SEFIKE-971581 format. One record per residue (C-alpha): residue number from 1; residue in one letter; x, y, z negated. Coordinates in Angstrom, 1 decimal. Each point is the difference from the previous one (the first is absolute). Layout:
{i = NUM	aa = a	u = X	v = Y	w = Z}
...
This chain:
{i = 1	aa = x	u = 40.3	v = -18.9	w = -26.9}
{i = 2	aa = x	u = 0.9	v = 3.2	w = -1.8}
{i = 3	aa = x	u = -3.6	v = 1.0	w = 0.5}
{i = 4	aa = x	u = -3.2	v = -1.8	w = -0.5}
{i = 5	aa = x	u = -1.6	v = -0.8	w = 3.4}
{i = 6	aa = x	u = -3.4	v = -1.5	w = 0.5}
{i = 7	aa = x	u = -0.8	v = -1.1	w = 3.5}
{i = 8	aa = x	u = -3.6	v = -1.3	w = 1.0}
{i = 9	aa = x	u = -0.2	v = -1.6	w = 3.4}
{i = 10	aa = x	u = -3.3	v = -1.2	w = 1.5}
{i = 11	aa = x	u = -0.3	v = -1.7	w = 3.4}
{i = 12	aa = x	u = -2.2	v = -1.4	w = 2.8}
{i = 13	aa = x	u = 0.1	v = -3.7	w = -0.1}
{i = 14	aa = x	u = 2.6	v = -1.5	w = 2.4}
{i = 15	aa = x	u = 1.9	v = 3.4	w = 0.1}
{i = 16	aa = x	u = 3.1	v = -1.3	w = -1.8}
{i = 17	aa = x	u = -0.6	v = 2.4	w = -2.9}
{i = 18	aa = x	u = 1.0	v = -2.7	w = -2.6}
{i = 19	aa = x	u = 3.4	v = -0.4	w = 1.8}
{i = 20	aa = x	u = 0.6	v = 3.7	w = 0.1}
{i = 21	aa = x	u = -0.9	v = 0.6	w = -3.6}
{i = 22	aa = x	u = 2.4	v = -2.7	w = -1.1}
{i = 23	aa = x	u = 2.8	v = 1.4	w = 2.2}
{i = 24	aa = x	u = -0.5	v = 3.5	w = -1.6}
{i = 25	aa = x	u = 0.1	v = -1.4	w = -3.5}
{i = 26	aa = x	u = 3.3	v = -2.0	w = 0.9}
{i = 27	aa = x	u = 1.5	v = 3.2	w = 1.4}
{i = 28	aa = x	u = -0.9	v = 1.9	w = -3.2}
{i = 29	aa = x	u = 0.9	v = -3.0	w = -2.2}
{i = 30	aa = x	u = -3.4	v = 0.3	w = -1.9}
{i = 31	aa = x	u = -2.6	v = -2.7	w = -0.6}
{i = 32	aa = x	u = -2.6	v = -0.8	w = 2.5}
{i = 33	aa = x	u = -3.5	v = -1.1	w = -0.8}
{i = 34	aa = x	u = -2.2	v = -1.9	w = 2.5}
{i = 35	aa = x	u = -0.8	v = -3.6	w = -0.1}
{i = 36	aa = x	u = 2.1	v = -0.3	w = -3.0}
{i = 37	aa = x	u = -2.3	v = 2.4	w = -1.9}
{i = 38	aa = x	u = -2.0	v = -2.6	w = -1.9}
{i = 39	aa = x	u = 3.1	v = -2.0	w = -1.0}
{i = 40	aa = x	u = 1.6	v = 3.1	w = -1.4}
{i = 41	aa = x	u = -3.2	v = 0.9	w = -1.9}
{i = 42	aa = x	u = -0.7	v = -3.3	w = -1.5}
{i = 43	aa = x	u = 3.0	v = -1.7	w = -1.5}
{i = 44	aa = x	u = 0.7	v = -2.5	w = -2.8}
{i = 45	aa = x	u = -3.2	v = -1.3	w = -1.5}
{i = 46	aa = x	u = -2.2	v = 1.9	w = 2.5}
{i = 47	aa = x	u = 1.8	v = -1.3	w = 3.1}
{i = 48	aa = x	u = -3.0	v = -2.1	w = 0.8}
{i = 49	aa = x	u = -2.1	v = 3.1	w = 0.5}
{i = 50	aa = x	u = 2.0	v = 1.0	w = 3.1}
{i = 51	aa = x	u = -1.5	v = -2.8	w = 2.0}
{i = 52	aa = x	u = -3.4	v = 0.4	w = -1.5}
{i = 53	aa = x	u = -0.1	v = 3.8	w = 1.0}
{i = 54	aa = x	u = 1.6	v = -0.6	w = 3.4}
{i = 55	aa = x	u = -3.2	v = -0.5	w = 1.8}
{i = 56	aa = x	u = -1.1	v = 3.5	w = -1.1}
{i = 57	aa = x	u = 3.1	v = 2.0	w = 0.8}
{i = 58	aa = x	u = -0.8	v = 3.1	w = 2.2}
{i = 59	aa = x	u = -3.6	v = -1.3	w = 0.5}
{i = 60	aa = x	u = -3.1	v = 2.3	w = 0.0}
{i = 61	aa = x	u = -2.5	v = -0.8	w = -2.8}
{i = 62	aa = x	u = -2.7	v = -2.6	w = 0.7}
{i = 63	aa = x	u = -3.0	v = 2.1	w = -1.2}
{i = 64	aa = x	u = -2.4	v = -3.0	w = 0.1}
{i = 65	aa = x	u = 2.2	v = -2.0	w = -2.4}
{i = 66	aa = x	u = 0.9	v = 2.9	w = -2.4}
{i = 67	aa = x	u = -1.6	v = 2.3	w = -2.3}
{i = 68	aa = x	u = 0.9	v = 3.2	w = -2.1}
{i = 69	aa = x	u = -1.0	v = 0.5	w = -3.6}
{i = 70	aa = x	u = 0.9	v = 3.3	w = -1.8}
{i = 71	aa = x	u = 2.5	v = 0.8	w = 2.7}
{i = 72	aa = x	u = 1.8	v = -3.3	w = -0.2}
{i = 73	aa = x	u = 0.0	v = -2.4	w = 2.9}
{i = 74	aa = x	u = 0.0	v = -3.8	w = -0.2}
{i = 75	aa = x	u = 1.3	v = -0.5	w = 3.5}
{i = 76	aa = x	u = 3.3	v = -1.7	w = 0.2}
{i = 77	aa = x	u = 1.2	v = 2.6	w = 2.7}
{i = 78	aa = x	u = -0.6	v = 3.0	w = -2.4}
{i = 79	aa = x	u = 1.5	v = -1.9	w = -3.0}
{i = 80	aa = x	u = 3.2	v = -0.7	w = 2.1}
{i = 81	aa = x	u = 0.1	v = 3.6	w = 1.5}
{i = 82	aa = x	u = -0.1	v = 1.4	w = -3.6}
{i = 83	aa = x	u = 2.8	v = -2.4	w = -1.0}
{i = 84	aa = x	u = 2.0	v = 1.1	w = 3.1}
{i = 85	aa = x	u = -0.5	v = 3.6	w = -0.7}
{i = 86	aa = x	u = 1.2	v = -0.4	w = -3.6}
{i = 87	aa = x	u = 3.1	v = -1.9	w = 1.1}
{i = 88	aa = x	u = 0.7	v = 2.8	w = 2.7}
{i = 89	aa = x	u = -0.5	v = 2.8	w = -2.5}
{i = 90	aa = x	u = 2.2	v = -1.7	w = -2.7}
{i = 91	aa = x	u = 2.8	v = -0.3	w = 2.5}
{i = 92	aa = x	u = -0.4	v = 3.6	w = 1.2}
{i = 93	aa = x	u = -0.2	v = 1.5	w = -3.6}
{i = 94	aa = x	u = 3.1	v = -2.0	w = -0.9}
{i = 95	aa = x	u = 1.9	v = 1.9	w = 2.7}
{i = 96	aa = x	u = 0.4	v = -3.2	w = 2.2}
{i = 97	aa = x	u = 0.5	v = 0.6	w = 3.9}
{i = 98	aa = x	u = -1.7	v = -2.5	w = 2.3}
{i = 99	aa = x	u = -1.7	v = -0.6	w = 3.3}
{i = 100	aa = x	u = -3.6	v = -1.4	w = -0.1}
{i = 101	aa = x	u = -2.0	v = -1.2	w = 3.0}
{i = 102	aa = x	u = -3.7	v = 0.6	w = -0.1}
{i = 103	aa = x	u = -2.0	v = -0.7	w = -3.3}
{i = 104	aa = x	u = -1.4	v = 3.6	w = 0.2}
{i = 105	aa = x	u = 3.2	v = 1.0	w = -1.9}
{i = 106	aa = x	u = -0.3	v = 3.6	w = 1.2}
{i = 107	aa = x	u = -3.0	v = 0.4	w = -2.4}
{i = 108	aa = x	u = 2.5	v = -0.4	w = -2.9}
{i = 109	aa = x	u = 3.2	v = 1.4	w = 1.5}
{i = 110	aa = x	u = -1.3	v = 2.9	w = 2.0}
{i = 111	aa = x	u = 0.1	v = 2.4	w = -3.0}
{i = 112	aa = x	u = 3.8	v = -0.7	w = -0.6}
{i = 113	aa = x	u = 2.3	v = 2.6	w = 1.6}
{i = 114	aa = x	u = 2.4	v = -2.6	w = 1.3}
{i = 115	aa = x	u = -2.5	v = -1.8	w = 2.2}
{i = 116	aa = x	u = 0.2	v = -0.7	w = 3.6}
{i = 117	aa = x	u = -2.9	v = -1.7	w = 2.0}
{i = 118	aa = x	u = 0.5	v = -1.7	w = 3.3}
{i = 119	aa = x	u = -2.5	v = -1.8	w = 2.4}
{i = 120	aa = x	u = 1.2	v = -2.5	w = 2.7}
{i = 121	aa = x	u = -2.1	v = -0.6	w = 3.1}
{i = 122	aa = x	u = 0.6	v = -1.6	w = 3.3}
{i = 123	aa = x	u = -1.5	v = -0.6	w = 3.4}
{i = 124	aa = x	u = -2.5	v = -2.7	w = 0.0}
{i = 125	aa = x	u = 1.8	v = -2.2	w = 2.4}
{i = 126	aa = x	u = 3.2	v = 0.1	w = -2.1}
{i = 127	aa = x	u = -2.1	v = -1.1	w = -3.0}
{i = 128	aa = x	u = -1.7	v = -2.8	w = 1.8}
{i = 129	aa = x	u = 3.4	v = -1.3	w = 1.2}
{i = 130	aa = x	u = 1.5	v = 0.2	w = -3.5}
{i = 131	aa = x	u = -2.9	v = -1.8	w = -1.6}
{i = 132	aa = x	u = 0.0	v = -2.7	w = 2.8}
{i = 133	aa = x	u = 3.6	v = -0.7	w = -0.5}
{i = 134	aa = x	u = 0.1	v = 0.4	w = -3.8}
{i = 135	aa = x	u = -3.0	v = -2.1	w = -0.7}
{i = 136	aa = x	u = -0.2	v = -2.4	w = 3.0}
{i = 137	aa = x	u = -3.5	v = 1.3	w = 1.0}
{i = 138	aa = x	u = -1.4	v = 0.5	w = 3.5}
{i = 139	aa = x	u = -0.9	v = 3.5	w = 1.2}
{i = 140	aa = x	u = -3.7	v = 0.0	w = -0.9}
{i = 141	aa = x	u = 0.9	v = -1.4	w = -3.5}
{i = 142	aa = x	u = 2.5	v = 2.8	w = -0.5}
{i = 143	aa = x	u = -2.4	v = 2.7	w = 1.1}
{i = 144	aa = x	u = -2.7	v = -1.3	w = -2.4}
{i = 145	aa = x	u = 2.5	v = -0.1	w = -2.9}
{i = 146	aa = x	u = 1.3	v = 3.6	w = 0.8}
{i = 147	aa = x	u = -3.5	v = 1.4	w = 0.0}
{i = 148	aa = x	u = -1.0	v = -1.8	w = -3.1}
{i = 149	aa = x	u = 3.1	v = 0.9	w = -2.0}
{i = 150	aa = x	u = -0.1	v = 3.7	w = 1.2}
{i = 151	aa = x	u = -3.7	v = 0.3	w = -0.9}
{i = 152	aa = x	u = 0.7	v = -1.5	w = -3.5}
{i = 153	aa = x	u = 2.8	v = 2.3	w = -0.7}
{i = 154	aa = x	u = -2.0	v = 2.9	w = 1.2}
{i = 155	aa = x	u = -3.0	v = -0.7	w = -2.2}
{i = 156	aa = x	u = 2.3	v = -0.7	w = -2.9}
{i = 157	aa = x	u = 2.0	v = 3.1	w = 0.4}
{i = 158	aa = x	u = -2.9	v = 2.4	w = 0.8}
{i = 159	aa = x	u = -2.1	v = -1.2	w = -3.0}
{i = 160	aa = x	u = 2.8	v = 0.7	w = -2.5}
{i = 161	aa = x	u = 1.9	v = 3.0	w = 1.4}
{i = 162	aa = x	u = -1.2	v = 3.5	w = 0.9}
{i = 163	aa = x	u = 2.1	v = -0.2	w = 3.2}
{i = 164	aa = x	u = -0.9	v = -2.0	w = 3.1}
{i = 165	aa = x	u = 2.0	v = -3.2	w = 1.0}
{i = 166	aa = x	u = 2.2	v = 0.6	w = 3.0}
{i = 167	aa = x	u = -0.8	v = 3.7	w = 0.3}
{i = 168	aa = x	u = 3.0	v = 2.2	w = 0.8}
{i = 169	aa = x	u = -1.3	v = 2.4	w = -2.7}
{i = 170	aa = x	u = 0.2	v = -2.6	w = -2.7}
{i = 171	aa = x	u = 3.8	v = -0.6	w = 0.2}
{i = 172	aa = x	u = 3.2	v = 1.9	w = 0.1}
{i = 173	aa = x	u = 1.1	v = -1.9	w = 3.2}
{i = 174	aa = x	u = -1.7	v = -2.2	w = 2.5}
{i = 175	aa = x	u = 2.1	v = -2.0	w = 2.4}
{i = 176	aa = x	u = -0.6	v = -2.5	w = 2.8}
{i = 177	aa = x	u = 2.2	v = -3.1	w = -0.3}
{i = 178	aa = x	u = -0.6	v = -1.4	w = 3.5}
{i = 179	aa = x	u = 2.2	v = 2.5	w = 1.8}
{i = 180	aa = x	u = 3.3	v = -1.2	w = -1.5}
{i = 181	aa = x	u = 1.5	v = -3.0	w = -2.1}
{i = 182	aa = x	u = -1.1	v = -0.1	w = -3.5}
{i = 183	aa = x	u = 3.6	v = 0.2	w = -1.2}
{i = 184	aa = x	u = 0.5	v = 3.2	w = 2.1}
{i = 185	aa = x	u = -3.2	v = 1.6	w = -1.3}
{i = 186	aa = x	u = 0.9	v = -0.8	w = -3.6}
{i = 187	aa = x	u = 3.5	v = 1.7	w = 0.6}
{i = 188	aa = x	u = -1.7	v = 2.9	w = 1.7}
{i = 189	aa = x	u = -2.2	v = 0.6	w = -3.0}
{i = 190	aa = x	u = 2.9	v = 0.1	w = -2.4}
{i = 191	aa = x	u = 1.2	v = 3.7	w = 0.8}
{i = 192	aa = x	u = -3.5	v = 1.3	w = -0.6}
{i = 193	aa = x	u = -0.2	v = -2.0	w = -3.2}
{i = 194	aa = x	u = 3.4	v = 1.2	w = -1.3}
{i = 195	aa = x	u = -0.9	v = 3.6	w = 0.9}
{i = 196	aa = x	u = -3.3	v = -0.3	w = -2.0}
{i = 197	aa = x	u = 2.0	v = -1.4	w = -2.9}
{i = 198	aa = x	u = 2.5	v = 2.8	w = 0.2}
{i = 199	aa = x	u = -2.9	v = 2.6	w = -0.2}
{i = 200	aa = x	u = -1.8	v = -1.7	w = -2.9}
{i = 201	aa = x	u = -0.5	v = 2.6	w = -2.7}
{i = 202	aa = x	u = 0.5	v = 3.0	w = 2.2}
{i = 203	aa = x	u = -2.9	v = 2.5	w = 0.4}
{i = 204	aa = x	u = -1.0	v = 1.4	w = 3.4}
{i = 205	aa = x	u = -2.4	v = 3.0	w = -0.4}
{i = 206	aa = x	u = -3.0	v = -0.5	w = 2.2}
{i = 207	aa = x	u = 1.0	v = -3.4	w = 1.2}
{i = 208	aa = x	u = -3.2	v = -1.5	w = -1.4}
{i = 209	aa = x	u = -2.2	v = 2.2	w = 1.9}
{i = 210	aa = x	u = -1.7	v = -1.4	w = 3.1}
């Protein structure tokens, strides 16, 4: 990429957002951070920490098992979040381009001029069907997991960000993945992304006014 591009994609569970983010990254030929986030953060002698922190990734804080002293939390969730923010900010400051899924990355990246935020949602029936086929669950199990993961991501995001998880006001673009193939949706997003990249650094008087 000639210009740095930082793309944050959040998603409803079962919407296919992970796949879409990966396809966007492949199209732009830039790194993609999602499930591989912890392995990238903890390398070499710290590799064992990736598994140790895995249970706390994108999880809201358990307030009954944590406490804060002089502004510092002892919760594993907050410790991991701070490490993830440091990792994201170091990458951005170094001029790297990448796509990151979730992890409240917009809190760190939102002030960069070359930032694009996306949210992927889908009709509930499509999400249920995807989770059933992907994880071998029956319908009731799939519904329960969708509700649980969405609620967890909402609490996690809304506690950390000034924005609201899933709200159209919180993202540059909100799309529904259940109306077309994921590959077609990812391809349809590319003209918008390329147009935004082309306009990075340009000033539009009054464009920030609502």
